[in-house]
C-alpha positions in Angstrom: 17.2 2.9 -1.1 13.9 2.1 -2.7 10.7 3.0 -0.9 7.8 0.6 -1.2 4.2 1.1 0.0 2.6 -2.3 0.4 -0.4 -4.2 2.0 -3.3 -6.2 0.9 -5.6 -4.6 -1.7 -8.1 -2.1 0.0 -5.8 -1.6 3.0 -5.0 2.1 2.4 -2.0 1.9 0.1 -3.4 4.4 -2.3 -3.9 6.9 0.5 -0.3 6.4 1.7 1.0 6.9 -1.8 -0.9 10.2 -2.1 0.5 11.2 1.3 4.1 10.6 0.0 3.5 12.4 -3.2 1.9 15.4 -1.5 4.6 15.4 1.1 7.2 16.0 -1.7 8.5 12.5 -2.6 8.9 11.4 -6.2 6.7 8.4 -6.8 6.2 5.9 -9.6 2.7 6.3 -10.9 1.5 6.2 -14.5 -2.3 6.8 -13.8 -3.2 3.9 -16.2 -5.8 2.9 -13.6 -8.0 5.9 -13.3 -9.7 7.2 -10.1 -13.2 6.0 -9.6 -15.9 6.0 -6.9 -14.0 3.5 -4.8 -10.7 5.5 -5.0 -11.8 9.0 -5.9 -8.3 10.3 -5.3 -6.7 7.7 -7.5 -5.0 4.3 -7.2 -1.4 5.6 -7.5 -0.3 2.4 -9.3 2.6 1.8 -11.7 1.9 -0.8 -14.4 5.4 -2.2 -14.5 4.8 -3.6 -11.0 2.6 -6.2 -12.6 5.7 -7.6 -14.3 7.8 -8.1 -11.2 7.4 -11.9 -11.2 8.9 -12.1 -14.7 11.0 -8.9 -15.0 12.1 -6.9 -12.0 15.4 -5.4 -13.0 13.7 -2.0 -13.7 13.1 -1.5 -10.0 16.8 -1.3 -9.1 17.1 2.0 -11.0 14.3 3.7 -9.0 16.3 4.6 -5.9 14.8 7.3 -3.8 11.3 7.0 -5.3 8.2 5.5 -3.8 6.3 2.7 -5.5 3.2 0.8 -4.6 3.6 -3.0 -4.6 0.8 -5.2 -3.3 1.8 -7.6 -0.6 1.5 -10.7 -2.8 4.2 -9.3 -5.2 6.8 -8.3 -2.6 8.6 -11.6 -2.9 9.6 -10.7 -6.5 11.5 -7.6 -5.8 15.2 -7.9 -6.8 17.8 -8.6 -4.2 20.6 -6.2 -3.8 19.4 -2.7 -3.0 18.1 -1.7 0.4 14.4 -1.2 0.7 12.1 0.6 3.1 8.6 -0.9 3.1 5.7 0.9 4.6 3.2 -1.8 5.1 -0.5 -0.8 5.5 -2.6 -3.0 7.8 -6.4 -3.1 8.0 -9.0 -5.3 9.6 -9.5 -8.2 7.3 -13.3 -8.0 7.5 -13.1 -4.3 6.4 -10.9 -5.3 3.5 -13.3 -8.0 2.4 -16.3 -5.7 2.7 -14.5 -3.0 0.7 -13.4 -5.5 -1.9 -16.9 -6.9 -2.2 -18.5 -3.5 -2.5 -16.0 -2.5 -5.2 -16.5 -5.7 -7.2 -20.3 -5.4 -7.0 -20.1 -1.9 -8.5 -18.0 -3.4 -11.3 -20.6 -6.2 -11.8 -17.9 -8.7 -10.9 -19.5 -10.3 -7.8 -17.2 -12.8 -6.1 -19.1 -15.8 -4.9 -16.3 -17.2 -2.8 -17.2 -17.8 0.8 -15.9 -14.8 2.9 -14.4 -17.2 5.5 -12.3 -18.8 2.8 -11.2 -15.4 1.5 -10.4 -14.3 5.1 -8.3 -17.4 5.7 -6.5 -17.0 2.5 -5.6 -13.3 3.2 -4.5 -14.3 6.7 -2.2 -16.9 5.4 -0.8 -14.5 2.8 -0.2 -11.9 5.4 1.7 -14.4 7.6 3.8 -15.5 4.7 4.6 -11.9 3.6 5.4 -10.8 7.2 7.7 -13.8 7.7 9.4 -13.0 4.4 9.9 -9.4 5.4 11.4 -10.4 8.8 13.9 -12.7 7.1 15.0 -10.3 4.4 18.2 -8.7 5.5 17.9 -5.7 3.1 14.4 -4.6 4.0 13.3 -2.4 6.9 9.6 -2.3 7.5 7.2 0.1 9.1 3.7 -1.2 9.8 0.9 1.3 9.9 -2.7 0.7 10.8 -5.2 2.2 8.3 -7.6 3.1 11.2 -4.7 4.8 13.1 -3.7 6.8 10.0 -7.3 8.0 9.6 -7.6 8.8 13.3 -4.3 10.6 13.6 -2.8 11.5 10.2 -0.3 13.9 11.6 1.2 11.3 13.8 1.3 8.8 10.9 3.0 11.4 8.6 5.6 12.1 11.3 6.2 8.3 11.7 6.7 7.9 7.9 9.0 10.9 7.7 11.1 9.6 10.6 11.2 6.1 9.2 12.3 7.3 5.8 14.7 9.8 7.2 13.2 12.3 4.8 12.1 15.9 4.8 8.5 15.4 3.8 5.9 18.2 4.2 3.9 16.8 7.2 1.1 19.4 6.7 0.5 18.4 3.1 0.7 14.7 4.0 -1.8 15.2 6.7 -4.2 17.1 4.4 -4.1 14.1 2.0 -6.1 11.9 4.5 -9.9 12.1 4.0 -11.7 10.3 6.9 -14.9 10.4 4.8 -13.3 7.7 2.6 -13.2 5.2 5.5 -16.5 3.7 4.6 -16.3 0.1 5.5 -15.6 0.0 9.2 -15.8 -2.8 11.7 
């Protein structure tokens, strides 16, 4: 089984990857993308994920490990192995605010109308969730970012039970920093 943490960008996937790592799971992370003000604890990404659309065979050999794959790339995972996907959900307005703040700090202001972006993200979420429902080899746990922040122990226990793993709940819970929940509805 391969464990995937997914969701839209700025939905809490980095936090969940850190929870898995601190809980004792081996994860795929190369630290090419360095921590910054927006993700001071790191992004927990793996560069090879960007190649999934063209080359995805590498993923099959990563059984038992956790990897972060944004929602838009899930459809490129190879068929065959069983997957467990932990899908982070967050209010779309909060995602857009967070994304806008991050881009502004990088001097890459997005001039696209927020309602167009929100509609696009909504459509992408519907497509991904439909794809997940119809994929026979994928089991999915949906977690709310706000709920994880509010009750990290409960979230850690849910993840542990879903994965049928022996993760360290205390260390997972300690990974959650409510101060980083800065764009709230």
